[in-house]
LOVEX-611350 format. One record per residue (C-alpha): x, y, z. Coordinates in steps of 0.02 Angstrom, whole numbers, padded with zeros to 5 digits, always signed. Each point is the difference from the previous one (the first is absolute). Example, Ala and Ser with C-alpha at 12.3 -4.5 7.8 and 13.67 -1.06 7.14 Angstrom:
LOVEX-611350
+00615-00225+00390/+00069+00172-00033/
//
This chain:
LOVEX-611350
-02570+02191-06429/+00163-00090-00035/+00066-00103+00145/+00186-00041+00016/+00011-00149+00115/+00168-00046+00077/+00002-00189-00025/+00168-00007+00090/-00060+00084+00159/-00006-00162+00101/+00188-00019-00022/+00013+00126+00142/-00073-00088+00151/+00079+00046+00165/-00006-00121+00146/+00010+00123+00144/+00012+00183+00042/+00051+00088+00160/-00156+00071+00082/-00002+00075+00174/+00149-00097+00062/-00033-00171-00074/+00008-00092-00166/-00176-00025-00065/-00069-00067-00165/+00002+00133-00134/-00157+00104-00023/+00048+00035-00181/-00035-00164-00091/-00035-00059-00179/-00182-00039+00042/-00036+00188+00005/+00023+00011-00188/-00082-00168-00031/-00162+00063+00079/+00001+00156-00108/+00034-00106-00154/-00146-00116+00039/-00117+00146+00029/+00049+00082-00164/-00036-00161-00093/-00162-00032+00094/-00067+00171-00044/+00075+00000-00175/+00079+00169+00031/+00151+00042-00104/+00095-00078-00143/+00163-00084+00042/+00149+00065-00098/+00173-00077-00022/+00127+00078+00117/+00130+00097-00101/+00187-00006+00028/+00070+00144+00102/+00175+00066-00030/+00130+00044+00128/-00001+00180-00059/-00175+00032+00069/+00038-00085+00164/+00152+00112+00017/-00108+00153-00029/-00082-00041+00167/+00127-00105+00098/+00188+00016+00030/+00105-00118-00106/+00097-00065+00150/-00165-00041+00087/-00065-00094-00151/+00162-00098-00012/-00018-00046+00184/-00178-00063-00022/+00042-00101-00154/+00144-00092+00083/-00056+00000+00181/-00068-00177+00011/+00157-00079-00074/+00107+00099+00122/-00111-00052+00146/+00016-00184-00043/+00188+00019-00030/+00019+00053+00183/-00067-00168+00057/-00082-00137-00105/-00130-00019+00139/-00062+00174-00044/-00087-00075-00152/-00133-00061+00123/-00030+00167+00086/-00041+00179-00049/+00123+00143+00011/-00044+00136+00124/+00109+00151+00042/+00085+00019+00168/+00092+00166-00011/-00044+00175-00058/+00108+00155-00031/-00100+00131+00094/+00050+00180+00042/+00187+00040-00008/+00039-00163-00093/+00063+00005-00180/-00110-00052-00146/+00119+00035-00143/+00118-00146+00029/-00064-00168-00060/+00057-00131+00127/+00068-00167-00059/-00101-00090+00135/-00166-00062-00066/-00094+00028+00166/+00069+00177+00006/-00057+00036-00178/-00170-00073+00036/-00018+00120+00145/+00060+00145-00107/-00139-00034-00127/-00143-00033+00124/-00092+00082+00142/-00097-00135+00092/+00008-00183+00050/-00172-00041-00067/+00043-00022-00184/+00081-00170-00029/+00103-00022-00155/-00025-00171-00081/+00065-00101-00146/-00136+00072-00113/-00008+00180+00059/+00094+00074-00146/-00097-00102-00129/-00168+00049+00073/+00045+00183+00029/+00071+00026-00174/-00152-00079-00082/-00109+00111+00107/+00093+00153-00064/-00033-00061-00176/-00187-00012+00040/+00003+00181+00061/+00094+00053-00158/-00135-00087-00102/-00139+00102+00082/+00090+00161-00045/+00016-00055-00181/-00187-00033-00010/-00039+00175+00064/+00122+00076-00124/-00091-00098-00136/-00164+00082+00050/-00080-00122+00123/-00099+00074+00144/+00066-00126+00127/+00114-00151+00024/+00042-00107+00151/+00164-00076+00058/-00047-00152+00105/+00163-00038+00085/+00098-00030+00157/+00110+00032+00093/-00074+00174+00020/+00107+00152-00038/-00044+00165+00081/+00118-00015+00150/+00152-00032-00111/+00109+00152-00026/+00135+00050-00122/+00126-00113+00089/-00089-00095+00137/-00133-00133+00034/-00121-00022+00144/-00184-00018+00038/-00006-00158-00107/+00055+00106-00152/+00156-00017-00109/-00035+00092-00165/-00117+00148-00001/-00132-00048-00130/-00100+00160+00016/+00154+00108-00025/+00053-00106-00150/-00173+00025-00079/+00006+00187+00035/+00175+00015-00074/-00053-00098-00153/-00144+00121-00027/+00119+00147+00012/+00125-00082-00118/-00146-00034-00118/-00033+00186-00020/-00120+00052+00139/+00055+00159+00086/-00093-00022+00165/-00040-00166+00084/-00078-00029+00171/+00016-00147+00118/-00151-00026+00115/+00041-00120+00141/-00153-00071+00090/+00092-00134+00098/-00019+00005+00191/+00187+00025+00017/+00085+00154-00069/+00095-00028-00162/+00164+00065+00069/+00103-00070-00142/-00105+00082-00135/+00003+00165+00092/+00188-00005+00021/+00030-00040-00184/-00098+00151-00062/+00016+00119+00147/+00115+00124-00087/-00082-00014-00171/-00135+00112-00068/-00064-00115-00136/-00078-00136+00109/-00129+00045+00134/-00011-00122+00144/-00157-00007+00108/-00036-00122+00140/-00142-00037+00121/+00068-00113+00137/+00015-00044+00183/+00081+00135+00109/+00188-00037+00004/+00008+00051+00182/-00074-00171+00038/+00002-00095-00168/+00133-00076-00112/+00112+00067-00077/+00008+00126+00143/+00139+00112-00065/-00086+00075-00152/-00177+00047-00050/-00031+00157+00104/-00111+00140-00062/+00139+00129-00003/+00098-00097-00133/-00045+00100-00155/+00149-00035-00114/+00165+00089-00020/+00100+00093-00133/-00091-00021-00167/-00126-00113+00087/-00058+00126+00129/-00190-00006+00005/-00007-00163-00098/-00019-00112+00152/-00159-00019+00103/-00015-00110+00152/-00168-00023+00085/+00032-00107+00156/-00152-00063+00094/-00016-00080+00173/-00025-00184+00031/-00187-00040-00001/-00044+00122-00141/-00163-00044-00086/-00041+00007-00184/-00089+00168+00003/+00152+00086+00072/+00122-00098-00109/-00099+00041-00156/+00005+00184+00043/+00189-00008+00008/+00005-00091-00168/-00108+00138-00076/+00124+00130+00062/+00145-00096-00076/-00087-00022-00168/-00047+00182-00007/+00183+00047+00029/+00052-00117-00141/-00127+00078-00118/+00052+00177+00049/+00182-00044-00029/-00041-00049-00179/+00044-00185-00003/-00021-00085-00169/-00005-00178+00070/-00004-00082+00170/+00085-00154+00072/-00100-00075+00142/+00092-00096+00135/-00145-00116+00034/+00016-00064+00176/-00157-00073+00079/+00071-00017+00176/-00120+00141+00047/-00128-00141+00020/-00079-00015+00173/+00063-00178+00028/+00180+00025-00057/+00114-00078+00131/+00139+00132-00005/-00099+00159-00035/-00130+00107+00084/-00130+00084-00114/-00181-00057-00014/-00041-00011-00185/-00120-00138-00052/-00004-00097-00162/-00140+00103-00077/+00097+00160+00033/+00131-00049-00127/-00126+00020-00140/-00017+00182+00051/+00189+00017+00003/+00008-00057-00180/-00139+00120-00049/+00090+00146+00082/+00162-00041-00091/-00093-00010-00166/-00087+00166+00032/+00167+00088-00021/-00009-00039-00186/+00183-00051+00002/+00071-00158-00077/+00050-00114+00144/+00134-00132+00018/-00045-00107+00151/+00141-00090+00088/-00043-00127+00136/+00080+00037+00169/-00054-00058+00174/-00149-00092+00070/+00027-00136+00129/-00176-00061+00036/+00042-00127-00132/-00169-00075-00036/-00081+00172-00021/+00139+00078-00103/-00072-00063-00164/-00173+00072+00024/+00065+00165+00067/+00130+00030-00136/-00117-00051-00141/-00138+00110+00073/+00114+00150-00026/+00028-00049-00182/-00185-00039-00025/-00052+00168+00074/+00124+00087-00114/-00065-00093-00152/-00181+00038+00037/+00033+00185+00027/+00120+00018-00146/-00121-00087-00118/
//
């Protein structure tokens, strides 16, 4: 299995996020990836590949050009407002909700930041664009390996991506790596691609990007949005629209769900992907379903992730794995690599 490691991921290192009314240290930290990297090397699983360059054209197949321009120049604009800003992260303060206009791009930087975001928990830092763009390149690399005939590849990167939409960031995510991999597979000639999201939190950005398309099937097993982030998307009655009707499957589960129940939902999702006729699968590999995760609520244990990998391999589909959440930092390495190891053992 080829591994595309984002060696620029630590450039994005937020100081604080807004959490339940106060600024707290960020849960999404560079050490998450470092633990996965150490575990991969310890178990000698995967061959590290050079990260390819990614062109603007592919990014624009997934994200709005004006949004990409904002991300690329945001830090310089933030510091230009006040030189002291170089020592603090940028967090949004305003949002254009119902009845407000979205088509006009304000000159005010804080107003534009609010236009392109949906929460106050995703700090933008001096290295956010560098890390996010390199992460997108890692995801693009996994797609190229599958198109070349590999059974699996892994994008080991952060910040994560599945909450980022066509023109917005949030949930620690800025560029949607899973969507970029799926789009690259389509552009490479595959007619039907699936995205299987196993993160605790619904991949609202990925769903929104493909919701009206019939060529990418999105399936997600996640915490019930009635009580769990991102709250406003991820319900079972969201089945896709227009050409995408029937190509979206959400399987929300209550806080406290154990592995037996969770695995049953995964089986249902994978069966739907097989029945739909997917030729390849992108896996949004979040391991915040772990029982000790500080911001999640399922009860999977480390050994369960081997079974997850086996179940994914049993589909027979080539898989591009993209690292997403997992905030029990010390356990993230074992849990993520267990998925890959279980896949490898089952796939042979």
